[in-house]
C-alpha positions in Angstrom: 55.0 -93.4 16.5 53.5 -96.4 14.7 49.8 -97.2 14.9 47.7 -100.0 13.4 44.0 -100.3 12.7 41.7 -103.1 11.7 38.3 -102.6 10.2 36.1 -105.8 10.4 33.4 -105.3 7.8 30.6 -107.5 6.5 32.6 -108.4 3.4 36.3 -107.8 4.1 38.7 -107.2 7.0 41.0 -104.3 6.3 44.3 -103.6 8.0 46.6 -100.6 7.9 49.8 -99.8 9.7 51.0 -96.2 9.7 53.8 -94.1 11.0 52.7 -90.7 12.4 55.1 -87.8 12.4 55.1 -84.8 14.8 52.7 -82.9 12.5 50.3 -85.9 12.7 50.7 -86.8 9.1 50.4 -90.4 8.1 52.9 -92.5 6.2 51.5 -96.0 5.3 53.8 -98.8 6.1 51.5 -101.7 5.3 48.0 -102.1 4.0 46.0 -105.3 3.4 42.5 -106.7 3.1 41.1 -110.2 3.2 37.6 -111.2 2.1 35.9 -113.2 4.9 32.2 -112.6 4.2 31.1 -112.3 7.8 27.9 -110.7 6.7 26.6 -113.5 4.4 25.3 -115.8 7.1 24.0 -112.8 9.2 21.9 -111.7 6.2 20.5 -115.2 5.9 19.9 -116.3 9.5 21.0 -113.5 11.8 24.2 -115.1 13.2 27.8 -115.4 12.2 28.7 -118.9 10.9 31.4 -121.0 12.6 33.4 -121.0 9.4 33.2 -117.2 9.0 34.3 -116.7 12.6 37.3 -119.0 12.1 38.3 -117.1 8.9 38.0 -113.8 10.7 39.9 -114.9 13.8 42.7 -116.4 11.8 42.9 -113.1 9.8 42.9 -111.0 13.0 45.8 -113.1 14.4 47.9 -112.5 11.2 47.2 -108.8 11.3 48.1 -108.6 15.0 51.4 -110.2 14.3 52.1 -107.9 11.5 51.3 -104.9 13.7 53.8 -106.2 16.3 56.4 -106.8 13.6 56.2 -103.1 12.7 56.4 -102.1 16.4 52.9 -100.6 16.6 52.3 -98.9 19.9 48.5 -99.2 19.6 46.3 -101.6 17.6 42.7 -100.5 17.3 40.1 -103.0 15.9 36.5 -102.2 15.2 33.6 -104.2 13.8 30.7 -102.9 11.9 27.3 -104.1 10.5 27.8 -107.9 10.5 29.1 -108.3 14.0 26.8 -105.5 15.2 23.7 -107.3 14.1 24.8 -110.9 14.8 23.0 -112.7 17.6 26.2 -114.5 18.5 28.5 -111.4 18.4 29.7 -112.1 21.9 31.1 -115.5 20.8 33.1 -113.7 18.1 34.4 -111.1 20.5 35.6 -113.8 22.9 37.3 -115.7 20.1 38.9 -112.6 18.7 40.3 -111.7 22.1 41.2 -115.2 23.3 42.5 -116.8 20.1 43.7 -113.9 18.1 44.8 -111.5 20.9 42.7 -108.7 19.5 40.2 -106.7 21.5 37.4 -105.7 19.1 35.1 -102.7 19.6 31.6 -102.7 17.9 30.7 -99.4 16.3 27.2 -98.1 16.0 26.1 -97.1 12.5 26.3 -93.4 13.4 29.8 -93.7 14.9 30.8 -95.6 11.8 29.5 -92.7 9.7 31.3 -90.1 11.9 34.7 -91.9 11.6 34.3 -92.4 7.8 33.4 -88.7 7.5 36.4 -87.7 9.6 38.8 -89.6 7.3 37.2 -88.4 4.0 37.2 -84.8 5.3 40.9 -85.0 6.2 41.6 -86.4 2.7 39.5 -83.7 1.1 41.5 -81.0 2.9 44.8 -82.7 1.8 43.7 -82.9 -1.8 42.5 -79.3 -1.9 45.1 -77.4 0.1 45.7 -74.9 -2.7 42.1 -74.6 -3.9 40.8 -72.6 -0.9 37.7 -74.7 -0.4 37.0 -73.5 3.1 33.4 -73.6 4.1 32.5 -76.0 1.3 30.3 -78.9 2.2 31.4 -82.4 1.4 28.9 -85.3 1.0 30.5 -88.6 1.9 29.0 -91.9 0.6 30.4 -95.2 2.0 28.8 -98.5 0.8 29.8 -101.5 2.9 28.8 -105.1 2.8 26.0 -104.7 5.4 25.4 -101.0 5.8 25.7 -97.7 4.0 26.8 -94.5 5.7 26.2 -90.9 4.4 27.6 -87.8 6.0 27.8 -84.1 5.2 30.9 -82.4 6.5 32.0 -78.8 6.6 35.4 -77.7 7.7 36.0 -81.1 9.3 32.8 -81.1 11.3 29.8 -83.4 10.6 26.5 -81.7 9.9 24.6 -84.8 8.9 25.3 -88.5 9.8 23.1 -91.3 8.5 23.4 -95.0 8.6 21.2 -97.3 6.4 20.9 -101.1 6.7 21.7 -101.4 3.0 24.9 -103.0 1.8 26.3 -105.0 -1.1 26.4 -108.3 0.7 23.1 -107.9 2.5 21.2 -106.9 -0.7 22.8 -109.7 -2.8 21.8 -112.3 -0.2 18.2 -110.9 0.0 17.4 -110.1 -3.6 19.8 -111.8 -6.1 19.4 -115.5 -6.5 20.2 -116.1 -10.1 23.1 -115.4 -12.4 22.6 -112.9 -13.9 19.7 -111.6 -11.8 16.3 -111.5 -13.4 14.5 -108.2 -14.1 12.0 -109.1 -11.3 14.8 -109.4 -8.8 16.3 -106.1 -9.9 12.8 -104.4 -9.6 12.4 -105.7 -6.0 15.9 -104.6 -5.2 15.4 -101.1 -6.5 12.0 -100.7 -4.7 13.6 -101.8 -1.4 16.4 -99.3 -1.7 14.1 -96.4 -2.6 11.8 -97.2 0.3 14.7 -97.0 2.7 16.6 -94.1 1.2 13.8 -91.7 0.2 12.7 -90.6 3.7 16.2 -89.2 4.4 16.8 -87.8 0.9 15.3 -84.4 1.6 17.5 -83.9 4.6 20.6 -84.3 2.4 19.2 -82.0 -0.3 18.1 -79.3 2.1 21.4 -79.1 3.9 23.2 -79.1 0.5 26.7 -80.0 -0.5 29.3 -78.7 -2.9 31.4 -81.9 -3.6 31.0 -85.6 -3.1 33.4 -88.3 -2.1 32.8 -92.1 -2.4 34.7 -94.4 -0.2 35.3 -98.2 0.5 35.4 -101.3 -1.6 32.2 -101.1 -3.7 32.6 -97.5 -4.8 36.4 -98.0 -5.4 35.7 -101.1 -7.5 33.0 -99.3 -9.6 35.3 -96.2 -10.0 38.2 -98.4 -10.8 36.3 -100.1 -13.7 35.3 -96.7 -15.1 38.8 -95.3 -14.8 40.4 -98.4 -16.5 37.7 -98.4 -19.2 38.0 -94.7 -20.0 41.7 -94.2 -19.2 42.2 -92.4 -22.5 39.2 -90.1 -21.8 40.4 -89.5 -18.3 44.0 -88.5 -19.2 42.9 -84.9 -19.1 41.9 -85.2 -15.5 44.3 -87.9 -14.3 46.6 -85.3 -12.7 43.9 -84.7 -10.1 44.2 -87.0 -7.0 40.4 -87.5 -7.1 39.1 -87.8 -10.7 35.5 -86.8 -11.0 33.1 -89.6 -12.2 29.6 -88.7 -13.5 26.3 -90.3 -12.5 25.7 -91.2 -16.1 28.9 -93.2 -16.2 27.8 -95.3 -13.2 24.4 -95.7 -14.7 25.7 -97.0 -18.0 28.1 -99.4 -16.2 25.2 -100.8 -14.1 23.2 -101.5 -17.3 26.1 -103.6 -18.6 26.9 -105.4 -15.3 23.4 -106.4 -14.6 23.1 -108.6 -17.7 26.6 -110.3 -17.2 27.2 -113.6 -15.6 29.6 -113.9 -12.7 32.4 -115.1 -14.9 31.8 -112.2 -17.3 31.9 -109.7 -14.5 35.1 -111.2 -13.1 36.7 -110.6 -16.5 36.0 -106.8 -16.5 39.2 -104.9 -16.0 39.4 -103.4 -12.6 37.1 -106.0 -10.9 38.2 -109.1 -9.1 36.3 -112.4 -8.6 35.2 -111.9 -5.0 34.0 -108.3 -5.6 32.2 -109.5 -8.8 29.8 -111.6 -6.7 28.3 -108.5 -5.0 29.0 -105.7 -7.4 25.5 -105.7 -9.1 23.8 -104.9 -5.8 26.5 -102.5 -4.8 26.3 -100.7 -8.2 22.5 -100.5 -8.0 22.8 -99.0 -4.5 25.2 -96.3 -5.6 23.1 -95.4 -8.5 20.0 -95.1 -6.3 21.8 -92.9 -3.8 23.2 -90.6 -6.5 19.8 -90.3 -8.2 17.7 -89.8 -5.0 20.2 -87.4 -3.4 20.8 -85.5 -6.7 24.5 -86.3 -6.9 25.7 -85.4 -10.4 29.4 -86.5 -9.9 31.7 -87.9 -7.2 35.3 -88.4 -6.6 36.9 -91.7 -5.3 38.5 -91.4 -1.9 41.1 -93.9 -0.8 40.6 -93.1 2.9 37.8 -94.6 4.9 36.9 -96.1 8.2 40.4 -97.4 9.3 41.9 -94.0 8.6 39.1 -92.4 10.6 39.8 -94.7 13.5 43.4 -93.6 13.6 42.6 -89.9 13.2 40.1 -90.1 16.0 42.5 -92.0 18.3 45.2 -89.4 17.7 42.8 -86.6 18.4 42.0 -88.1 21.8 45.4 -89.3 22.9 47.8 -86.8 21.3 46.3 -83.6 22.8 44.4 -82.6 19.7 41.0 -82.4 21.5 40.0 -79.5 23.7 39.6 -80.4 27.4 38.2 -77.0 28.4 35.4 -77.9 30.7 33.7 -74.5 30.3 33.3 -75.0 26.5 32.0 -78.5 26.0 30.8 -77.6 22.5 34.4 -77.1 21.5 35.3 -80.8 22.3 34.5 -82.8 19.2 34.4 -86.0 21.3 31.4 -84.8 23.3 29.3 -83.4 20.4 27.6 -86.7 20.0 26.5 -86.6 23.6 25.3 -83.0 23.3 23.4 -83.8 20.2 21.7 -86.7 21.9 20.8 -84.6 24.9 19.3 -82.0 22.6 17.4 -84.7 20.7 15.8 -85.9 23.9 15.0 -82.3 25.0 17.3 -82.3 28.1 17.9 -79.2 30.1 21.1 -78.2 28.4 22.1 -75.5 30.9 21.8 -78.0 33.8 23.7 -80.6 31.7 26.6 -78.2 31.0 26.8 -77.2 34.7 26.9 -80.7 36.0 29.4 -81.8 33.3 31.6 -78.8 34.3 31.5 -79.6 38.0 32.0 -83.3 37.3 35.2 -82.5 35.3 36.5 -80.3 38.2 35.8 -82.9 40.8 37.3 -85.7 38.6 40.5 -83.7 38.1 40.8 -82.9 41.8 40.3 -86.5 42.9 42.8 -88.1 40.5 44.9 -89.5 43.4 41.8 -91.3 44.6 40.2 -92.7 41.5 43.4 -93.4 39.5 41.5 -93.1 36.2 42.6 -91.4 33.0 41.4 -89.0 30.4 39.2 -91.5 28.6 37.2 -91.9 31.8 36.9 -88.2 32.3 35.3 -88.1 28.9 32.9 -90.8 29.8 31.9 -89.0 33.0 31.4 -85.8 31.0 29.1 -87.6 28.5 27.1 -89.2 31.4 26.8 -85.8 33.1 25.4 -84.3 29.9 22.9 -87.1 29.4 22.0 -88.1 33.0 18.5 -86.5 32.8 17.4 -87.5 29.3 15.0 -90.0 30.9 12.6 -87.2 31.8 11.4 -87.4 28.2 9.8 -90.7 29.2 8.7 -90.1 32.8 9.8 -88.2 35.9 9.2 -91.5 37.8 12.4 -93.6 37.6 13.9 -91.2 35.1 17.4 -92.5 35.9 16.4 -95.9 34.5 14.9 -94.3 31.4 18.1 -92.3 30.9 20.1 -95.5 30.9 17.7 -97.1 28.4 17.8 -94.1 26.0 21.5 -93.8 26.1 22.0 -97.5 25.6 19.7 -97.6 22.6 20.3 -94.1 21.2 22.9 -93.9 18.4 25.6 -91.5 19.7 28.5 -90.4 17.6 31.9 -90.3 19.1 31.7 -93.4 21.4 32.3 -97.1 21.0 29.6 -99.6 22.1 31.5 -100.5 25.2 31.8 -96.8 26.1 28.1 -96.3 25.6 27.4 -99.1 28.0 29.6 -97.4 30.7 27.9 -94.0 30.1 24.5 -95.5 30.4 25.4 -97.2 33.7 26.9 -94.0 35.1 23.7 -92.2 34.3 21.6 -95.0 35.7 23.2 -94.5 39.2 23.2 -90.7 39.4 20.4 -91.0 41.9 18.4 -93.5 43.9 19.7 -97.0 44.1 23.3 -98.2 44.3 24.8 -100.5 41.6 23.7 -104.1 42.1 24.7 -107.4 40.4 21.0 -108.1 39.6 20.7 -104.9 37.5 20.9 -106.2 33.8 22.9 -103.3 32.4 25.4 -103.3 35.3 25.7 -107.1 35.2 26.7 -107.1 31.6 29.9 -105.1 32.3 33.3 -106.5 33.0 34.6 -106.3 36.5 37.0 -103.5 35.4 34.1 -101.5 33.9 31.9 -102.0 36.9 34.6 -100.4 39.1 34.8 -97.5 36.7 31.0 -97.0 36.8 31.0 -97.1 40.6 33.7 -94.4 40.8 32.2 -92.1 38.2 28.6 -92.5 39.3 29.8 -91.6 42.9 31.1 -88.3 41.5 28.0 -87.6 39.3 25.6 -88.2 42.2 27.3 -85.3 44.1 27.7 -82.9 41.2 24.1 -83.4 40.2 23.0 -82.7 43.8 25.0 -79.4 43.7 22.7 -78.2 40.8 19.5 -80.1 41.9 17.3 -77.0 41.4 18.8 -76.4 37.9 19.6 -72.7 38.8 23.4 -72.9 38.3 24.1 -71.4 41.7 27.3 -73.4 42.2 29.9 -71.8 39.9 32.9 -73.9 40.6 34.2 -76.7 42.9 37.5 -77.6 44.6 38.4 -80.6 46.6 40.8 -81.5 49.4 41.6 -85.1 50.0 42.1 -86.1 53.7 42.6 -89.5 55.3 39.0 -89.9 56.4 37.1 -87.4 54.2 37.0 -85.3 51.2 36.4 -81.6 51.7 34.4 -80.0 48.9 34.4 -76.2 48.5 31.6 -74.9 46.3 31.8 -71.3 45.1 28.2 -70.1 44.9 26.5 -67.1 43.3 24.0 -66.6 46.1 23.2 -67.9 49.5 20.2 -70.0 50.6 20.1 -73.1 48.4 19.6 -76.6 49.8 22.7 -78.2 48.2 24.3 -79.0 51.6 21.8 -81.6 52.7 21.4 -82.9 49.1 25.1 -83.6 48.9 25.0 -85.4 52.2 22.1 -87.5 50.9 23.9 -88.4 47.7 27.3 -89.1 49.2 26.5 -92.7 50.1 28.1 -94.3 47.0 31.1 -92.0 47.3 31.7 -93.0 50.9 31.4 -96.7 50.0 33.7 -96.5 47.0 36.4 -94.2 48.3 36.2 -95.0 52.0 35.8 -91.3 52.9 33.0 -89.1 54.0 32.1 -85.9 52.1 32.1 -82.6 53.8 30.7 -79.6 51.9 31.7 -76.0 52.5 30.1 -73.1 50.5 31.7 -69.8 49.8 30.3 -66.8 47.9 31.5 -65.7 44.6 33.8 -62.7 45.0 32.4 -61.0 41.9 
């Protein structure tokens, strides 16, 4: 099978086409990048310029045609910091879809960090198959044009995910306005970076790491310069797929670059003209991260966000993700939802119970709702998070849940998926979805239909555990012409779930044109 991915960054748009074999190993068929500088105007005035949008859309069209030429069965396109922060991002998304034929998903900073970590971790395992590095912790540093992502991964699982609004393009636009920069500009730049990085440094240091990978354009360019410069010195370690580079080497390189003009920087072996414009800020940022986080050396990793996108898609669609409803923690795609629920002090036992019952009901009602596995996952996340609004207030907690989900950074989900999850949680009780509700109104007609179907299920499964006692152990459904019969297996008699389900079945009846009839049986155990 052939897949393609597009990473729309603040500086460049990257494209990769891969063939995936039965073992889920990649073989790269085509790889390309184009510098479009989407982030430059965003850093200046908060919006994407018309010229940058045109460059990006033209590039996307070329990449789509290339993917079609190779026969890609799926093209996944994501956008990061520049589009994420632009006030006119919707204009770009419409142009990308209408003019280029590419549907673009916007990643949150945390989801970006997760996908990068996923790719770097997979590459780390590939490069160290014979070294028995199990249980070692890998720090991943990715410096983009508009943001920087840090992650600590162990055995493929993220332990720490952090996203900073620090990037090579953003910092260049804000702090460097002469060529070469003045010492005053560099002092202001360094002070800004330290102020933003330092509060999270102790978290990285306390968790600890054994090895470090640096990914993406800025770090690859800096590493490339050092490798080219010290090729003779590096011959002894050139057999390694990830030559180690020391903090002192980057530090010395920065001292040289910061006094060079643009033309001089562009003449440095291993650095091209477009990267030379932003390399000073990027180099200063890497030095600050390594110093503050106490990173003595790092290895250059050639896998980054686009590979992470492909790995994540394969995990979801090729059966590599657990769907065992009884063990939600074992499903990597739901860990972000579980972490957010824990962060907001939700009742996790209730969240697990409702998610489990929701999955059972979703599976049994497949002939009615006609939705797929991705929607099952969104329902599960909404079930996990539906009560997080209690952190704000018991009154109107469903509305607060929607707000917290919408604005909380949740790993494992695209922005459009988060919007659906927030809406499902919004309608798990009380009012029905209405066009006047802002979050609901912002959805496409297709997504509105999904929300109505999944919220109808969640209203019932939440009612079955309204007292948070876990009395309903499992659920089965029988679909009839005029009703759906639910059979709830209970641990004990005497709860009030029967009338609660009747009270909460209004949306279900409206959406599926069937009444709900509940029958309770006792657990045989």
